[in-house]
C-alpha positions in Angstrom: 35.2 -16.0 -41.5 37.2 -14.8 -44.5 40.2 -17.3 -45.4 42.6 -14.4 -43.9 40.9 -14.8 -40.5 41.7 -18.1 -40.6 45.5 -18.3 -41.3 47.4 -19.3 -37.6 50.8 -17.1 -37.1 53.3 -17.8 -34.7 56.6 -16.0 -34.5 60.0 -17.9 -34.1 63.4 -16.4 -33.1 66.0 -18.5 -34.5 69.2 -18.9 -33.0 72.3 -19.4 -35.2 74.9 -22.4 -33.9 77.3 -22.3 -36.2 78.1 -19.7 -38.2 76.4 -17.9 -41.3 77.5 -17.5 -44.6 76.6 -14.7 -47.4 74.8 -16.6 -49.7 73.9 -14.3 -52.6 76.4 -12.4 -55.6 78.2 -9.2 -54.7 78.0 -8.2 -58.4 74.3 -6.8 -59.4 74.0 -8.3 -62.8 75.2 -10.9 -62.2 72.8 -10.8 -59.3 70.1 -9.7 -62.2 70.6 -12.3 -64.6 70.3 -14.8 -60.8 66.8 -13.0 -60.5 65.8 -12.4 -64.1 65.7 -16.4 -64.2 63.8 -16.9 -61.4 61.2 -13.6 -61.8 58.0 -13.5 -64.0 58.7 -10.4 -64.8 62.4 -10.1 -64.8 62.1 -6.4 -66.2 60.1 -5.2 -62.6 61.3 -8.4 -60.7 64.8 -7.6 -58.5 65.3 -4.0 -58.3 64.3 -3.4 -54.6 67.0 -6.6 -54.2 69.1 -5.5 -56.0 69.7 -1.9 -54.6 70.8 -3.7 -51.4 73.6 -5.3 -52.5 76.5 -4.2 -50.3 79.5 -2.0 -52.3 83.1 -2.3 -52.9 83.1 -5.9 -52.9 84.8 -8.2 -54.4 82.5 -10.1 -57.5 83.7 -13.2 -56.0 82.1 -13.0 -53.0 78.7 -14.2 -52.0 77.5 -11.4 -49.4 74.3 -10.3 -47.6 71.9 -8.0 -48.3 71.7 -5.0 -46.6 68.6 -3.5 -45.6 67.2 0.3 -44.8 69.9 0.9 -41.6 72.4 -1.4 -43.5 72.3 -4.1 -41.6 73.2 -7.6 -42.9 70.2 -8.9 -43.9 68.6 -12.1 -45.6 64.7 -11.8 -47.6 62.1 -14.2 -46.6 62.1 -16.6 -49.7 66.4 -17.3 -48.2 64.2 -18.9 -44.9 61.5 -19.9 -47.2 63.7 -22.1 -49.5 65.0 -23.3 -46.3 61.7 -24.8 -45.2 60.6 -26.1 -48.3 64.6 -28.2 -48.9 63.3 -29.7 -45.4 60.2 -30.5 -46.4 61.9 -32.4 -49.6 64.6 -34.3 -47.6 62.1 -35.3 -44.5 58.3 -35.9 -46.9 58.9 -39.9 -46.3 59.9 -39.3 -42.2 57.6 -36.8 -40.7 55.2 -37.2 -38.3 51.8 -36.0 -38.2 48.1 -36.7 -36.6 45.1 -37.7 -37.6 41.6 -37.6 -35.6 40.0 -41.2 -36.2 35.6 -42.1 -35.2 37.4 -43.2 -31.9 40.8 -41.5 -31.2 44.3 -39.3 -32.4 47.0 -41.9 -34.2 49.9 -40.9 -35.8 51.2 -40.6 -39.1 54.2 -40.5 -41.1 55.5 -39.5 -44.9 53.1 -36.3 -46.7 53.7 -37.1 -50.2 54.8 -34.0 -52.2 55.0 -31.7 -48.7 57.9 -29.8 -50.4 54.7 -28.4 -53.2 52.3 -28.3 -50.0 54.5 -26.0 -48.6 54.3 -23.8 -51.5 50.7 -23.8 -51.1 49.6 -23.6 -47.4 52.8 -22.0 -45.8 53.9 -18.5 -45.6 56.9 -16.7 -43.9 58.7 -12.9 -42.8 58.9 -10.1 -43.3 60.3 -10.0 -45.8 63.4 -8.4 -44.7 65.0 -10.2 -41.7 67.7 -8.3 -40.1 70.7 -10.0 -38.4 73.8 -7.6 -37.6 74.9 -3.8 -38.4 78.2 -5.4 -39.8 79.5 -8.8 -41.4 82.3 -10.6 -38.9 84.6 -11.0 -41.7 85.4 -13.2 -44.4 85.3 -17.1 -45.0 87.6 -18.4 -47.0 87.1 -21.9 -48.9 88.5 -24.0 -51.5 86.3 -25.5 -53.8 87.0 -28.4 -56.5 84.7 -29.1 -59.1 84.8 -31.8 -62.4 84.9 -29.6 -65.6 85.0 -30.6 -69.4 88.8 -30.2 -69.3 89.9 -32.0 -65.9 89.5 -31.1 -62.3 89.8 -28.0 -61.1 90.3 -25.7 -57.6 89.0 -22.7 -56.7 88.7 -20.4 -53.8 85.4 -19.4 -52.9 84.9 -16.6 -50.6 81.6 -14.8 -48.6 81.1 -12.8 -46.0 80.1 -14.1 -42.6 78.1 -14.1 -39.3 78.4 -15.3 -35.8 77.5 -18.3 -33.9 75.1 -16.9 -31.5 73.2 -14.0 -32.7 69.2 -14.0 -32.7 66.4 -13.3 -34.9 62.9 -13.4 -35.5 60.7 -14.8 -38.3 56.9 -15.2 -38.4 55.4 -18.3 -39.8 51.7 -17.9 -41.4 49.8 -22.2 -41.6 47.2 -22.1 -43.8 44.0 -25.0 -42.5 45.3 -27.9 -44.1 45.1 -31.8 -42.2 48.5 -33.3 -43.5 50.7 -29.9 -42.6 50.1 -29.0 -39.1 52.7 -27.2 -36.7 54.1 -30.4 -35.6 55.0 -30.5 -38.6 56.6 -27.2 -39.7 58.7 -27.7 -36.4 60.2 -30.7 -37.1 61.3 -28.2 -40.5 62.7 -26.5 -38.6 64.4 -28.5 -36.0 65.9 -30.0 -39.4 68.5 -26.5 -39.2 70.3 -28.1 -36.2 70.7 -30.3 -38.8 71.7 -28.7 -42.8 70.9 -25.0 -41.8 70.9 -21.8 -43.8 73.5 -20.1 -46.6 76.3 -21.0 -48.4 78.4 -24.6 -47.3 75.4 -25.9 -45.6 77.1 -29.6 -46.5 80.0 -27.9 -44.1 78.2 -27.6 -41.1 77.9 -23.5 -41.9 74.5 -21.6 -40.8 72.8 -24.3 -38.1 70.6 -22.9 -36.0 68.2 -23.9 -33.0 64.3 -22.3 -32.5 62.9 -21.5 -29.8 58.5 -20.4 -30.0 57.9 -16.7 -28.3 54.3 -16.1 -29.7 51.0 -17.4 -31.7 50.0 -13.4 -32.2 49.3 -12.6 -36.1 52.0 -10.1 -38.0 
C-alpha cells in the first residue's frame, strides 16, 4: 500500500455564525512584500495570489481575494493557519485515545501539536470560494502604542455576513496522537475564535458539520 493510499480525507461544511472580515492587504506592493517575507523563492511565490487582488480598493482596506469567477475567496493556508493557531492554543488540553493492552484510554495534551499539524495534516481546496460579492465594508478604531505615544486610527475591511457555508477537505496521515477527534476539537474552537481579521472581537466564528469521508 502506497503512502497516498493511507491518507484519509474528510470534507467539512463550514458555516459562518458571525461576519467574516477580509484579512489581506489590497495594495499589490504591500501584498508582494508580505508574500516575499514568507516565501522560499520570493521571485516566483505569490504571483497567483497577487493577481487575485481586487482592483480599485482603498489602500487601507483589507480584502478577500477573488477567484477566476470573481467570487470573494480565501486560500487554503488561511484556513490551515486557523488550525495551527488552534492547535497551539489547545495543545495542553486536547484529548485523544490510546490503545492499551486491555482497553482504550484517554490522554490529555499533545506536545508540539502545531508542528505535528504542519507535518501530518493537509487541507484544501487551494482556492475556497465564499460568495460573489462582499456585503459591505466594516470600520473599527484601532489603538496602537508607538515610540511617540498612543495613536488611534481606523481599520477598514471587506465584510461577508454570517450564514454562508463553504466546504473544506482535510487530509490526515496516520498518527498516534493527531486523530480525527483532535481535528474536530480544533474545528470546534472556531465557535470561540474564528477566521480572518479581528478574531478577538468575535468575527469569523463558525460551526462545522462532517459531510463525507471521501478523498478529494
